[in-house]
GUVOKOL-509535 format. One record per residue: residue in three letters; x, y, z of N, C-alpha, C, O in turn. Coordinates in nm, 2 decimals. Atoms other than C-alpha are relative to their C-alpha. Example, Ala and Ser with C-alpha at 12.3 -4.5 7.8 and 13.67 -1.06 7.14 Angstrom:
{r ALA, {0.09, -0.12, 0.00}, {1.23, -0.45, 0.78}, {0.09, 0.12, 0.00}, {0.19, 0.12, 0.07}};
{r SER, {-0.09, -0.11, 0.00}, {1.37, -0.11, 0.71}, {-0.08, 0.11, 0.08}, {-0.03, 0.22, 0.09}};
//
This chain:
{r MET, {-0.03, 0.04, 0.14}, {-0.18, 1.15, 0.77}, {-0.06, -0.14, -0.01}, {-0.04, -0.23, 0.07}};
{r ASN, {0.06, 0.13, 0.04}, {-0.37, 0.86, 0.61}, {0.08, -0.07, -0.10}, {0.10, -0.01, -0.21}};
{r ILE, {-0.08, 0.07, 0.09}, {-0.16, 0.60, 0.44}, {-0.06, -0.13, -0.04}, {-0.11, -0.21, 0.05}};
{r LEU, {0.06, 0.13, 0.05}, {-0.28, 0.31, 0.22}, {0.11, -0.08, -0.07}, {0.18, -0.02, -0.16}};
{r PHE, {-0.10, 0.09, 0.06}, {-0.06, 0.02, 0.13}, {-0.08, -0.10, -0.09}, {-0.18, -0.16, -0.05}};
{r ILE, {0.07, 0.08, 0.09}, {-0.16, -0.19, -0.17}, {0.09, -0.11, -0.06}, {0.20, -0.07, -0.11}};
{r CYS, {-0.06, 0.11, 0.08}, {-0.05, -0.53, -0.31}, {-0.10, -0.08, -0.08}, {-0.21, -0.02, -0.11}};
{r SER, {0.10, 0.07, 0.08}, {-0.23, -0.80, -0.50}, {-0.11, -0.06, 0.08}, {-0.23, -0.03, 0.06}};
{r ARG, {0.10, 0.08, -0.08}, {-0.41, -1.03, -0.25}, {-0.02, 0.05, 0.14}, {-0.10, 0.00, 0.21}};
{r ASN, {0.01, -0.06, -0.14}, {-0.36, -0.82, 0.07}, {0.02, -0.11, 0.10}, {-0.06, -0.13, 0.20}};
{r GLN, {-0.03, 0.10, -0.09}, {-0.21, -1.12, 0.24}, {0.13, 0.02, 0.07}, {0.14, -0.01, 0.19}};
{r TRP, {-0.13, 0.00, -0.06}, {0.16, -1.06, 0.30}, {0.06, 0.14, 0.00}, {0.09, 0.19, 0.11}};
{r ARG, {-0.08, -0.12, 0.01}, {0.32, -0.74, 0.18}, {-0.08, 0.12, 0.06}, {-0.03, 0.19, 0.15}};
{r SER, {0.07, -0.12, -0.05}, {0.05, -0.47, 0.24}, {-0.04, -0.02, 0.15}, {-0.04, 0.08, 0.22}};
{r PRO, {0.03, 0.01, -0.15}, {-0.07, -0.62, 0.58}, {0.13, 0.01, 0.08}, {0.12, 0.06, 0.20}};
{r THR, {-0.13, -0.02, -0.08}, {0.30, -0.63, 0.69}, {0.02, 0.15, 0.02}, {0.06, 0.20, 0.13}};
{r ALA, {-0.02, -0.15, 0.00}, {0.33, -0.26, 0.60}, {-0.10, 0.06, 0.10}, {-0.06, 0.15, 0.18}};
{r GLU, {0.11, -0.06, -0.09}, {0.00, -0.18, 0.78}, {0.04, -0.03, 0.14}, {0.03, 0.06, 0.23}};
{r LYS, {-0.03, 0.03, -0.14}, {0.12, -0.36, 1.09}, {0.12, 0.08, 0.05}, {0.12, 0.13, 0.17}};
{r ILE, {-0.12, -0.07, -0.06}, {0.47, -0.20, 1.12}, {-0.02, 0.15, 0.00}, {0.06, 0.21, 0.08}};
{r PHE, {0.02, -0.15, 0.00}, {0.35, 0.16, 1.05}, {-0.12, 0.04, 0.08}, {-0.14, 0.16, 0.10}};
{r ASN, {0.13, -0.03, -0.06}, {0.02, 0.14, 1.24}, {0.02, 0.07, 0.14}, {-0.08, 0.13, 0.18}};
{r ASP, {-0.02, -0.05, -0.14}, {0.17, 0.24, 1.58}, {0.06, 0.14, 0.00}, {0.10, 0.19, 0.10}};
{r ARG, {-0.07, -0.14, 0.00}, {0.31, 0.58, 1.46}, {-0.10, 0.10, 0.03}, {-0.22, 0.10, -0.01}};
{r GLN, {0.08, -0.11, -0.05}, {0.17, 0.89, 1.62}, {-0.04, 0.09, -0.12}, {0.05, 0.12, -0.21}};
{r GLY, {0.05, -0.09, 0.10}, {-0.04, 1.10, 1.38}, {-0.02, -0.07, -0.14}, {-0.05, 0.00, -0.24}};
{r ILE, {0.01, 0.07, 0.13}, {-0.06, 0.83, 1.11}, {-0.11, -0.11, 0.02}, {-0.11, -0.19, 0.12}};
{r GLN, {0.09, 0.10, 0.01}, {-0.35, 0.61, 1.02}, {0.03, -0.09, -0.12}, {0.06, -0.03, -0.22}};
{r VAL, {-0.04, 0.08, 0.10}, {-0.28, 0.31, 0.81}, {-0.10, -0.11, -0.03}, {-0.17, -0.16, 0.06}};
{r ARG, {0.09, 0.11, 0.05}, {-0.49, 0.06, 0.60}, {0.08, -0.07, -0.11}, {0.17, -0.02, -0.17}};
{r SER, {-0.06, 0.07, 0.12}, {-0.40, -0.20, 0.34}, {-0.12, -0.07, -0.08}, {-0.22, -0.09, -0.03}};
{r ALA, {0.10, 0.06, 0.09}, {-0.58, -0.35, 0.05}, {0.07, -0.07, -0.12}, {0.19, -0.06, -0.13}};
{r GLY, {-0.06, 0.07, 0.11}, {-0.53, -0.56, -0.26}, {-0.08, 0.03, -0.13}, {-0.19, 0.08, -0.12}};
{r THR, {0.07, -0.03, 0.13}, {-0.61, -0.52, -0.63}, {-0.07, -0.13, -0.06}, {-0.15, -0.11, -0.15}};
{r ALA, {0.06, 0.12, 0.06}, {-0.70, -0.89, -0.71}, {-0.15, -0.02, 0.05}, {-0.19, 0.03, 0.16}};
{r ASN, {0.14, 0.03, -0.03}, {-1.06, -1.01, -0.71}, {-0.01, -0.09, 0.13}, {-0.11, -0.08, 0.20}};
{r ASN, {0.00, 0.08, -0.12}, {-0.97, -1.26, -0.44}, {0.08, 0.06, 0.12}, {0.12, -0.01, 0.21}};
{r ALA, {-0.08, -0.06, -0.10}, {-0.79, -1.01, -0.22}, {-0.08, 0.00, 0.13}, {-0.21, 0.00, 0.13}};
{r ARG, {0.06, 0.00, -0.14}, {-0.86, -1.03, 0.16}, {-0.09, 0.13, 0.02}, {-0.20, 0.12, 0.06}};
{r VAL, {0.07, -0.13, 0.00}, {-0.96, -0.66, 0.14}, {0.03, 0.06, -0.13}, {0.14, 0.09, -0.16}};
{r ARG, {-0.02, -0.06, 0.14}, {-1.02, -0.51, -0.21}, {0.01, 0.15, 0.01}, {-0.07, 0.21, 0.08}};
{r VAL, {-0.01, -0.15, 0.00}, {-0.91, -0.16, -0.28}, {-0.13, 0.06, -0.06}, {-0.19, 0.00, -0.15}};
{r SER, {0.13, -0.06, 0.04}, {-1.21, 0.07, -0.32}, {0.03, 0.15, -0.03}, {0.13, 0.21, 0.01}};
{r GLU, {-0.01, -0.14, 0.03}, {-1.27, 0.42, -0.44}, {0.00, 0.08, 0.13}, {0.07, 0.18, 0.15}};
{r LYS, {0.01, -0.06, -0.13}, {-1.36, 0.52, -0.08}, {0.14, 0.00, 0.07}, {0.18, 0.10, 0.13}};
{r MET, {-0.13, 0.01, -0.06}, {-1.02, 0.39, 0.04}, {0.10, 0.10, -0.06}, {0.18, 0.16, 0.01}};
{r LEU, {-0.09, -0.09, 0.07}, {-0.83, 0.58, -0.22}, {-0.03, 0.15, 0.03}, {0.07, 0.22, 0.05}};
{r GLN, {0.03, -0.14, -0.04}, {-1.01, 0.90, -0.14}, {0.04, 0.03, 0.14}, {0.08, 0.15, 0.17}};
{r TRP, {-0.05, -0.02, -0.14}, {-0.93, 0.85, 0.23}, {0.15, 0.03, 0.01}, {0.19, 0.10, 0.10}};
{r ALA, {-0.15, 0.00, -0.02}, {-0.56, 0.82, 0.17}, {0.06, 0.13, -0.04}, {0.03, 0.19, -0.14}};
{r ASP, {-0.08, -0.12, 0.04}, {-0.32, 1.11, 0.17}, {0.12, -0.05, -0.08}, {0.17, 0.02, -0.17}};
{r LEU, {-0.11, 0.06, 0.07}, {-0.04, 0.88, 0.06}, {-0.03, -0.14, -0.04}, {-0.09, -0.22, 0.04}};
{r ILE, {0.03, 0.13, 0.04}, {-0.07, 0.56, -0.14}, {0.13, -0.07, -0.05}, {0.20, -0.02, -0.14}};
{r PHE, {-0.12, 0.08, 0.04}, {0.21, 0.30, -0.16}, {-0.05, -0.13, -0.06}, {-0.13, -0.20, 0.00}};
{r VAL, {0.02, 0.13, 0.07}, {0.19, 0.02, -0.41}, {0.12, -0.08, 0.00}, {0.23, -0.03, -0.02}};
{r MET, {-0.12, 0.09, -0.01}, {0.42, -0.28, -0.40}, {0.07, -0.01, -0.14}, {0.19, -0.02, -0.14}};
{r GLU, {-0.06, 0.02, 0.13}, {0.47, -0.31, -0.78}, {-0.07, 0.10, -0.10}, {-0.18, 0.15, -0.07}};
{r LYS, {0.05, -0.09, 0.10}, {0.41, -0.10, -1.09}, {-0.14, -0.05, -0.05}, {-0.22, 0.03, -0.08}};
{r LYS, {0.13, 0.06, 0.05}, {0.13, -0.34, -1.20}, {-0.12, 0.04, 0.09}, {-0.23, 0.06, 0.04}};
{r HIS, {0.11, -0.04, -0.09}, {-0.07, -0.24, -0.89}, {-0.04, 0.15, -0.03}, {-0.16, 0.18, -0.03}};
{r LYS, {0.03, -0.14, 0.04}, {-0.05, 0.13, -0.99}, {-0.08, 0.00, -0.13}, {-0.17, 0.08, -0.14}};
{r GLU, {0.07, 0.00, 0.13}, {-0.16, 0.05, -1.34}, {-0.14, -0.05, 0.02}, {-0.23, 0.01, -0.04}};
{r ARG, {0.14, 0.05, -0.02}, {-0.46, -0.15, -1.22}, {-0.09, 0.10, 0.07}, {-0.20, 0.12, 0.03}};
{r ILE, {0.08, -0.10, -0.08}, {-0.57, 0.12, -0.98}, {-0.03, 0.12, -0.09}, {-0.14, 0.17, -0.10}};
{r THR, {0.02, -0.11, 0.10}, {-0.52, 0.39, -1.25}, {-0.11, -0.03, -0.10}, {-0.18, 0.05, -0.14}};
{r GLU, {0.09, 0.04, 0.09}, {-0.72, 0.19, -1.49}, {-0.14, 0.00, 0.05}, {-0.24, 0.04, -0.01}};
{r LYS, {0.13, 0.02, -0.06}, {-1.01, 0.12, -1.25}, {-0.05, 0.13, 0.06}, {-0.17, 0.16, 0.06}};
{r PHE, {0.05, -0.12, -0.07}, {-1.02, 0.46, -1.07}, {0.08, 0.12, -0.06}, {0.15, 0.19, 0.01}};
{r PRO, {-0.08, -0.11, 0.06}, {-0.87, 0.72, -1.32}, {-0.02, 0.14, 0.06}, {0.08, 0.21, 0.07}};
{r SER, {0.01, -0.13, -0.05}, {-1.02, 1.03, -1.18}, {0.06, 0.02, 0.14}, {0.11, 0.13, 0.16}};
{r ILE, {-0.07, -0.01, -0.13}, {-0.90, 0.97, -0.83}, {0.15, 0.00, -0.01}, {0.22, 0.07, 0.06}};
{r CYS, {-0.15, 0.01, 0.02}, {-0.55, 0.88, -0.95}, {0.06, 0.13, -0.04}, {0.18, 0.15, -0.02}};
{r LEU, {-0.05, -0.13, 0.04}, {-0.52, 1.23, -1.10}, {0.03, 0.09, 0.12}, {0.11, 0.18, 0.12}};
{r GLN, {-0.01, -0.08, -0.12}, {-0.55, 1.37, -0.75}, {0.09, -0.05, 0.10}, {0.13, 0.02, 0.20}};
{r LYS, {-0.08, 0.07, -0.10}, {-0.34, 1.13, -0.56}, {0.14, -0.04, -0.04}, {0.16, -0.07, -0.16}};
{r GLU, {-0.13, 0.05, 0.03}, {0.03, 1.05, -0.54}, {0.01, -0.15, 0.04}, {-0.03, -0.19, 0.14}};
{r MET, {-0.02, 0.15, -0.02}, {0.11, 0.68, -0.58}, {0.14, -0.03, -0.01}, {0.20, 0.00, -0.11}};
{r ILE, {-0.14, 0.04, 0.00}, {0.45, 0.56, -0.48}, {0.02, -0.15, -0.02}, {-0.04, -0.23, 0.05}};
{r VAL, {-0.03, 0.14, 0.03}, {0.58, 0.24, -0.63}, {0.12, -0.04, 0.08}, {0.23, 0.01, 0.06}};
{r LEU, {-0.11, 0.04, -0.09}, {0.80, 0.05, -0.38}, {0.09, -0.10, -0.07}, {0.20, -0.13, -0.02}};
{r ASP, {-0.08, 0.11, 0.07}, {0.92, -0.22, -0.62}, {0.04, -0.11, 0.09}, {0.16, -0.15, 0.10}};
{r ILE, {-0.02, 0.12, -0.09}, {0.88, -0.50, -0.37}, {-0.07, -0.12, -0.06}, {-0.20, -0.12, -0.06}};
{r ALA, {0.06, 0.11, 0.06}, {0.82, -0.83, -0.54}, {-0.07, -0.09, 0.10}, {-0.05, -0.08, 0.22}};
{r ASP, {0.08, 0.09, -0.09}, {0.58, -1.09, -0.41}, {0.08, -0.13, 0.03}, {0.05, -0.24, -0.02}};
{r GLU, {-0.09, 0.11, -0.03}, {0.85, -1.31, -0.26}, {0.01, -0.02, 0.15}, {0.09, -0.09, 0.20}};
{r TYR, {-0.01, 0.00, -0.14}, {0.79, -1.26, 0.11}, {-0.13, -0.05, 0.07}, {-0.24, -0.03, 0.02}};
{r GLN, {0.11, 0.04, -0.09}, {0.57, -1.40, 0.39}, {-0.04, 0.12, 0.09}, {0.04, 0.21, 0.10}};
{r TYR, {0.04, -0.10, -0.10}, {0.38, -1.19, 0.64}, {0.10, 0.02, 0.11}, {0.15, -0.08, 0.17}};
{r MET, {-0.10, -0.04, -0.11}, {0.62, -1.01, 0.88}, {0.14, -0.06, -0.02}, {0.21, -0.07, 0.07}};
{r ASP, {-0.14, 0.05, 0.03}, {0.93, -1.15, 0.70}, {0.10, 0.12, 0.03}, {0.07, 0.23, 0.00}};
{r ASN, {-0.09, -0.11, -0.04}, {1.23, -0.96, 0.84}, {0.06, 0.08, -0.11}, {0.07, 0.20, -0.10}};
{r GLU, {-0.05, -0.08, 0.12}, {1.37, -0.87, 0.50}, {-0.10, 0.09, -0.06}, {-0.07, 0.20, -0.10}};
{r LEU, {0.11, -0.08, 0.05}, {1.03, -0.74, 0.39}, {-0.01, 0.12, 0.10}, {-0.03, 0.23, 0.05}};
{r ILE, {0.01, -0.11, -0.10}, {1.01, -0.53, 0.71}, {0.11, 0.11, -0.02}, {0.08, 0.23, -0.02}};
{r GLU, {-0.12, -0.09, 0.02}, {1.36, -0.38, 0.65}, {-0.02, 0.08, -0.13}, {0.00, 0.20, -0.14}};
{r MET, {0.02, -0.07, 0.13}, {1.27, -0.30, 0.28}, {-0.11, 0.10, 0.02}, {-0.10, 0.22, -0.04}};
{r LEU, {0.11, -0.09, -0.02}, {0.94, -0.14, 0.38}, {0.04, 0.13, 0.08}, {0.01, 0.24, 0.04}};
{r ARG, {-0.05, -0.12, -0.08}, {1.10, 0.08, 0.65}, {0.09, 0.09, -0.08}, {0.08, 0.21, -0.07}};
{r ALA, {-0.09, -0.08, 0.08}, {1.38, 0.19, 0.42}, {-0.07, 0.08, -0.11}, {-0.03, 0.19, -0.14}};
{r SER, {0.07, -0.06, 0.11}, {1.14, 0.27, 0.14}, {-0.10, 0.11, 0.04}, {-0.12, 0.21, -0.02}};
{r VAL, {0.11, -0.09, -0.04}, {0.86, 0.44, 0.33}, {0.04, 0.11, 0.10}, {-0.02, 0.22, 0.09}};
{r GLU, {-0.04, -0.10, -0.10}, {1.03, 0.62, 0.62}, {0.02, 0.14, -0.06}, {-0.02, 0.24, 0.00}};
{r PRO, {-0.02, -0.13, 0.05}, {1.15, 0.91, 0.40}, {-0.12, 0.09, -0.03}, {-0.12, 0.21, -0.03}};
{r TYR, {0.13, -0.07, 0.03}, {0.79, 1.00, 0.31}, {-0.08, 0.04, 0.12}, {-0.17, 0.12, 0.11}};
{r LEU, {0.07, -0.03, -0.12}, {0.68, 1.02, 0.67}, {0.04, 0.12, 0.07}, {-0.02, 0.16, 0.17}};
{r TYR, {-0.06, -0.12, -0.07}, {0.89, 1.32, 0.77}, {0.01, 0.12, -0.09}, {0.05, 0.22, -0.04}};
//
């Protein structure tokens, strides 16, 4: 299963998710951002690669749907509702990600 995590700048939330889920057997994980200054910007190729797409906020889903409408019709995008209030590998962020994402992995 290929999982893509998306936030704004690909600095804290989505890289944290990528890190904590990357060691799972049978799962490949990537992360990206929607902003022009994102460390890694989301692309059409990434979206096509993903079996599951998790976005941190509703605005990320809206931006992706606006930019890549045809791909979004084919893909499920799950909004995690995790605000941009956490640093990379913040313990509270890790707990929220695990609680939100785990049910989709089994």
